[in-house]
FIMIZA-171433 format. One record per residue (C-alpha): x, y, z; residue in one letter. Coordinates in Angstrom, 3 decimals. Last residue first. Layout:
<site east="X" north="Y" up="Z" resn="A"/>
...
***
This chain:
<site east="-4.344" north="35.679" up="-25.647" resn="X"/>
<site east="-1.332" north="35.932" up="-23.043" resn="X"/>
<site east="-4.778" north="36.663" up="-20.225" resn="X"/>
<site east="-5.871" north="32.952" up="-21.708" resn="X"/>
<site east="-2.762" north="31.606" up="-21.552" resn="X"/>
<site east="-1.488" north="32.303" up="-17.961" resn="X"/>
<site east="-5.649" north="31.791" up="-16.980" resn="X"/>
<site east="-4.065" north="27.888" up="-16.946" resn="X"/>
<site east="-0.922" north="28.337" up="-14.382" resn="X"/>
<site east="-2.988" north="28.049" up="-10.894" resn="X"/>
<site east="-3.969" north="23.877" up="-12.570" resn="X"/>
<site east="-1.754" north="23.452" up="-14.421" resn="X"/>
<site east="1.165" north="24.240" up="-11.064" resn="X"/>
<site east="-0.947" north="22.381" up="-9.074" resn="X"/>
<site east="-1.028" north="19.409" up="-11.131" resn="X"/>
<site east="3.231" north="19.649" up="-11.910" resn="X"/>
<site east="3.618" north="19.869" up="-7.972" resn="X"/>
<site east="1.717" north="16.475" up="-7.371" resn="X"/>
<site east="3.739" north="15.007" up="-10.543" resn="X"/>
<site east="6.733" north="16.320" up="-9.673" resn="X"/>
<site east="6.872" north="15.139" up="-6.217" resn="X"/>
<site east="5.160" north="11.271" up="-7.344" resn="X"/>
<site east="8.317" north="11.545" up="-9.687" resn="X"/>
<site east="11.341" north="13.082" up="-7.365" resn="X"/>
<site east="9.646" north="10.052" up="-4.406" resn="X"/>
<site east="10.291" north="7.597" up="-7.537" resn="X"/>
<site east="13.380" north="8.687" up="-7.861" resn="X"/>
<site east="14.833" north="9.142" up="-4.245" resn="X"/>
<site east="14.044" north="5.440" up="-4.299" resn="X"/>
<site east="15.518" north="4.704" up="-7.891" resn="X"/>
<site east="19.412" north="5.461" up="-6.357" resn="X"/>
<site east="18.581" north="4.401" up="-2.666" resn="X"/>
<site east="17.547" north="0.987" up="-5.041" resn="X"/>
<site east="21.428" north="0.961" up="-5.866" resn="X"/>
<site east="21.364" north="1.261" up="-9.550" resn="X"/>
<site east="21.347" north="-1.843" up="-12.578" resn="X"/>
<site east="17.696" north="-1.622" up="-12.691" resn="X"/>
<site east="17.145" north="1.624" up="-12.118" resn="X"/>
<site east="18.705" north="2.202" up="-14.908" resn="X"/>
<site east="16.935" north="-0.184" up="-17.027" resn="X"/>
<site east="13.806" north="1.195" up="-16.247" resn="X"/>
<site east="14.939" north="4.932" up="-16.598" resn="X"/>
<site east="15.859" north="4.129" up="-19.819" resn="X"/>
<site east="12.556" north="2.871" up="-20.873" resn="X"/>
<site east="10.731" north="5.883" up="-18.843" resn="X"/>
<site east="12.867" north="8.413" up="-20.804" resn="X"/>
<site east="12.181" north="6.656" up="-24.774" resn="X"/>
<site east="8.007" north="6.943" up="-24.066" resn="X"/>
<site east="7.853" north="11.616" up="-23.684" resn="X"/>
<site east="10.918" north="11.702" up="-25.148" resn="X"/>
<site east="9.803" north="10.254" up="-28.492" resn="X"/>
<site east="6.079" north="11.629" up="-27.939" resn="X"/>
<site east="7.772" north="15.179" up="-27.531" resn="X"/>
<site east="10.671" north="14.989" up="-30.299" resn="X"/>
<site east="7.756" north="14.057" up="-32.963" resn="X"/>
<site east="5.872" north="17.211" up="-31.237" resn="X"/>
<site east="8.966" north="19.553" up="-32.328" resn="X"/>
<site east="9.619" north="17.500" up="-35.593" resn="X"/>
<site east="5.660" north="18.129" up="-36.379" resn="X"/>
<site east="5.990" north="22.234" up="-35.382" resn="X"/>
<site east="4.248" north="23.460" up="-31.909" resn="X"/>
<site east="1.454" north="25.953" up="-32.238" resn="X"/>
<site east="-1.309" north="23.230" up="-30.435" resn="X"/>
<site east="0.300" north="20.522" up="-29.434" resn="X"/>
<site east="-0.269" north="20.826" up="-25.927" resn="X"/>
<site east="2.984" north="21.093" up="-23.835" resn="X"/>
<site east="4.318" north="18.301" up="-22.132" resn="X"/>
<site east="4.818" north="18.253" up="-18.686" resn="X"/>
<site east="1.931" north="16.671" up="-17.338" resn="X"/>
<site east="3.340" north="13.404" up="-19.839" resn="X"/>
<site east="7.207" north="13.711" up="-18.379" resn="X"/>
<site east="5.335" north="13.553" up="-14.930" resn="X"/>
<site east="3.322" north="10.662" up="-16.069" resn="X"/>
<site east="6.031" north="8.673" up="-17.651" resn="X"/>
<site east="8.736" north="9.050" up="-14.748" resn="X"/>
<site east="6.107" north="8.518" up="-12.670" resn="X"/>
<site east="5.880" north="4.573" up="-14.566" resn="X"/>
<site east="9.962" north="4.395" up="-15.524" resn="X"/>
<site east="10.215" north="4.891" up="-11.694" resn="X"/>
<site east="7.626" north="2.651" up="-10.098" resn="X"/>
<site east="9.128" north="0.023" up="-12.751" resn="X"/>
<site east="12.476" north="-0.047" up="-11.545" resn="X"/>
<site east="11.254" north="-0.009" up="-8.156" resn="X"/>
<site east="9.231" north="-3.111" up="-8.616" resn="X"/>
<site east="11.347" north="-5.150" up="-10.348" resn="X"/>
<site east="15.652" north="-5.765" up="-10.159" resn="X"/>
<site east="16.155" north="-3.693" up="-6.414" resn="X"/>
<site east="19.394" north="-3.116" up="-7.385" resn="X"/>
<site east="21.678" north="-3.205" up="-3.642" resn="X"/>
<site east="22.548" north="0.054" up="-1.678" resn="X"/>
<site east="18.783" north="-0.442" up="-0.498" resn="X"/>
<site east="19.748" north="-3.256" up="1.804" resn="X"/>
<site east="16.485" north="-6.165" up="2.778" resn="X"/>
<site east="14.282" north="-5.044" up="-0.325" resn="X"/>
<site east="10.434" north="-5.788" up="0.148" resn="X"/>
<site east="9.718" north="-2.887" up="2.784" resn="X"/>
<site east="12.859" north="-0.909" up="2.971" resn="X"/>
<site east="15.946" north="-1.916" up="4.665" resn="X"/>
<site east="19.019" north="0.473" up="4.690" resn="X"/>
<site east="19.934" north="-1.124" up="8.816" resn="X"/>
<site east="23.178" north="0.182" up="8.808" resn="X"/>
<site east="26.699" north="-1.592" up="10.372" resn="X"/>
<site east="28.038" north="-0.817" up="6.974" resn="X"/>
<site east="27.398" north="2.628" up="6.419" resn="X"/>
<site east="29.022" north="2.913" up="10.518" resn="X"/>
<site east="31.976" north="1.096" up="9.205" resn="X"/>
<site east="33.187" north="2.383" up="6.175" resn="X"/>
<site east="33.031" north="6.366" up="7.716" resn="X"/>
<site east="32.586" north="9.417" up="6.172" resn="X"/>
<site east="28.788" north="8.516" up="6.879" resn="X"/>
<site east="26.581" north="11.005" up="4.131" resn="X"/>
<site east="28.539" north="12.510" up="1.407" resn="X"/>
<site east="32.089" north="9.685" up="1.040" resn="X"/>
<site east="30.460" north="7.000" up="2.528" resn="X"/>
<site east="26.962" north="7.806" up="0.955" resn="X"/>
<site east="28.062" north="7.508" up="-2.541" resn="X"/>
<site east="25.577" north="6.887" up="-4.983" resn="X"/>
<site east="23.283" north="8.158" up="-2.248" resn="X"/>
<site east="25.103" north="11.618" up="-2.476" resn="X"/>
<site east="25.723" north="11.831" up="-6.175" resn="X"/>
<site east="22.560" north="11.856" up="-6.911" resn="X"/>
<site east="21.795" north="15.279" up="-4.591" resn="X"/>
<site east="25.295" north="16.768" up="-6.283" resn="X"/>
<site east="23.655" north="15.909" up="-9.527" resn="X"/>
<site east="19.927" north="16.986" up="-8.559" resn="X"/>
<site east="22.170" north="20.636" up="-6.841" resn="X"/>
<site east="23.953" north="20.688" up="-10.087" resn="X"/>
<site east="21.433" north="20.529" up="-12.477" resn="X"/>
<site east="19.129" north="23.231" up="-10.220" resn="X"/>
<site east="21.013" north="26.611" up="-11.873" resn="X"/>
<site east="20.685" north="25.037" up="-15.674" resn="X"/>
<site east="16.743" north="23.916" up="-15.080" resn="X"/>
<site east="16.064" north="27.741" up="-13.282" resn="X"/>
<site east="18.125" north="29.416" up="-16.976" resn="X"/>
<site east="16.417" north="27.096" up="-19.648" resn="X"/>
<site east="12.612" north="28.345" up="-19.070" resn="X"/>
<site east="13.137" north="31.829" up="-18.899" resn="X"/>
<site east="15.355" north="31.848" up="-21.931" resn="X"/>
<site east="12.431" north="33.841" up="-23.859" resn="X"/>
<site east="11.918" north="35.471" up="-21.129" resn="X"/>
<site east="8.249" north="36.899" up="-21.840" resn="X"/>
<site east="6.808" north="40.533" up="-20.591" resn="X"/>
<site east="3.681" north="39.416" up="-23.394" resn="X"/>
<site east="4.326" north="43.089" up="-24.532" resn="X"/>
<site east="8.488" north="42.512" up="-24.667" resn="X"/>
<site east="8.188" north="38.531" up="-25.955" resn="X"/>
<site east="6.334" north="40.162" up="-29.234" resn="X"/>
<site east="8.586" north="43.157" up="-29.341" resn="X"/>
<site east="11.249" north="40.741" up="-28.985" resn="X"/>
<site east="9.809" north="38.851" up="-32.163" resn="X"/>
<site east="8.701" north="41.801" up="-34.136" resn="X"/>
<site east="12.499" north="42.910" up="-34.237" resn="X"/>
<site east="13.790" north="38.998" up="-34.946" resn="X"/>
<site east="11.156" north="39.508" up="-38.036" resn="X"/>
<site east="11.896" north="42.479" up="-39.254" resn="X"/>
<site east="16.016" north="41.453" up="-39.459" resn="X"/>
<site east="14.618" north="38.341" up="-40.531" resn="X"/>
<site east="12.684" north="39.000" up="-43.385" resn="X"/>
<site east="12.013" north="36.854" up="-46.220" resn="X"/>
<site east="9.697" north="34.794" up="-43.415" resn="X"/>
<site east="7.755" north="38.148" up="-42.520" resn="X"/>
<site east="4.402" north="36.725" up="-42.457" resn="X"/>
<site east="5.200" north="33.535" up="-41.892" resn="X"/>
<site east="7.523" north="33.624" up="-38.710" resn="X"/>
<site east="5.243" north="36.709" up="-37.475" resn="X"/>
<site east="1.938" north="34.082" up="-37.761" resn="X"/>
<site east="4.449" north="30.995" up="-36.065" resn="X"/>
<site east="5.232" north="33.136" up="-33.171" resn="X"/>
<site east="1.942" north="34.131" up="-33.201" resn="X"/>
<site east="0.770" north="30.941" up="-32.976" resn="X"/>
<site east="3.557" north="30.437" up="-29.766" resn="X"/>
<site east="2.525" north="32.834" up="-27.359" resn="X"/>
<site east="1.017" north="30.616" up="-25.258" resn="X"/>
<site east="3.074" north="28.093" up="-25.048" resn="X"/>
<site east="6.384" north="30.464" up="-24.329" resn="X"/>
<site east="3.905" north="32.006" up="-21.164" resn="X"/>
<site east="2.829" north="28.333" up="-20.292" resn="X"/>
<site east="7.368" north="27.062" up="-20.513" resn="X"/>
<site east="8.100" north="31.013" up="-18.157" resn="X"/>
<site east="5.742" north="29.980" up="-16.111" resn="X"/>
<site east="6.779" north="26.763" up="-15.930" resn="X"/>
<site east="10.448" north="27.748" up="-15.334" resn="X"/>
<site east="9.358" north="30.165" up="-11.947" resn="X"/>
<site east="7.423" north="27.282" up="-10.088" resn="X"/>
<site east="10.900" north="25.069" up="-10.872" resn="X"/>
<site east="13.118" north="27.740" up="-9.241" resn="X"/>
<site east="10.698" north="28.565" up="-6.413" resn="X"/>
<site east="10.538" north="24.546" up="-5.981" resn="X"/>
<site east="13.905" north="24.004" up="-5.945" resn="X"/>
<site east="14.295" north="24.230" up="-1.816" resn="X"/>
<site east="10.804" north="21.962" up="-1.849" resn="X"/>
<site east="12.006" north="19.156" up="-3.749" resn="X"/>
<site east="15.499" north="19.518" up="-2.053" resn="X"/>
<site east="13.323" north="18.560" up="0.916" resn="X"/>
<site east="10.885" north="16.205" up="-1.044" resn="X"/>
<site east="14.267" north="14.354" up="-1.635" resn="X"/>
<site east="15.389" north="14.840" up="1.967" resn="X"/>
<site east="12.228" north="13.671" up="3.713" resn="X"/>
<site east="12.130" north="10.152" up="1.308" resn="X"/>
<site east="15.756" north="9.132" up="1.438" resn="X"/>
<site east="15.837" north="10.326" up="6.001" resn="X"/>
<site east="12.884" north="7.476" up="5.757" resn="X"/>
<site east="14.692" north="5.035" up="3.893" resn="X"/>
<site east="18.095" north="5.521" up="6.181" resn="X"/>
<site east="15.958" north="5.425" up="9.850" resn="X"/>
<site east="14.723" north="1.980" up="7.569" resn="X"/>
<site east="11.482" north="0.779" up="7.090" resn="X"/>
<site east="10.569" north="-3.875" up="7.069" resn="X"/>
<site east="13.085" north="-3.892" up="10.344" resn="X"/>
<site east="12.262" north="-0.610" up="12.431" resn="X"/>
<site east="14.628" north="2.309" up="12.782" resn="X"/>
<site east="12.580" north="5.235" up="13.543" resn="X"/>
<site east="14.275" north="4.783" up="17.492" resn="X"/>
<site east="14.120" north="8.682" up="18.118" resn="X"/>
<site east="17.378" north="8.768" up="17.688" resn="X"/>
<site east="17.055" north="7.059" up="14.259" resn="X"/>
<site east="14.855" north="9.209" up="12.615" resn="X"/>
<site east="17.690" north="12.721" up="13.920" resn="X"/>
<site east="20.795" north="10.836" up="13.004" resn="X"/>
<site east="19.160" north="9.857" up="9.671" resn="X"/>
<site east="17.264" north="13.724" up="9.078" resn="X"/>
<site east="20.804" north="15.113" up="10.304" resn="X"/>
<site east="22.723" north="12.128" up="7.529" resn="X"/>
<site east="20.399" north="13.387" up="4.951" resn="X"/>
<site east="21.416" north="16.779" up="5.563" resn="X"/>
<site east="25.329" north="16.589" up="5.599" resn="X"/>
<site east="25.041" north="14.484" up="2.948" resn="X"/>
<site east="23.246" north="17.860" up="1.009" resn="X"/>
<site east="26.216" north="20.252" up="2.406" resn="X"/>
<site east="28.956" north="18.049" up="0.303" resn="X"/>
<site east="27.035" north="16.829" up="-2.690" resn="X"/>
<site east="25.995" north="20.592" up="-3.267" resn="X"/>
<site east="29.725" north="22.297" up="-3.929" resn="X"/>
<site east="30.517" north="17.949" up="-5.018" resn="X"/>
<site east="28.511" north="18.798" up="-7.980" resn="X"/>
<site east="30.837" north="21.502" up="-9.039" resn="X"/>
***
């Protein structure tokens, strides 16, 4: 499945690279290949934006009705049939699909993995010919070759941006159970640590893709939090 997405994404990256190289945007310190990764990452994020917005709106809605859901769970704790009926009525009243936050994520996942495969196997999906790929300038400021891992700067940036992105997407504590809050906090701190170690062993081009994607996500989440903040008020 991911190959279905990897091929057109690889073609997109090749088109951007050829366009940049064609107009001379390929310098010793900042290669056309690095710029192409940045631009392609942003384009992919924009393509996924409608699904992300839908997912965030659904999550906001679910967070907003958590207190009412807990009231129902407490009131009908010994009557599961009535609890299920009242819960569905609550979803319908506020026009919320309880699976609305999962479906866009499931759709996005193959695209994200597809792009990940493109950057992990650029010869297969982008350049086709190993000789062409080997001749490509792959510098990015302090990194001489994005094919090799960067051990310090990009991994730290990848971990830091993952933390801030996760923090911004975390639901407020109100309405969450203690177990849910503990799980959320664990993920917020564990994910950046995992990304730090992964980024130290993967090609730097992948780490660059992750950092740019996270920065896009942080800016996007800031705007979403501002624009959808009224959803909770509307549902209260």
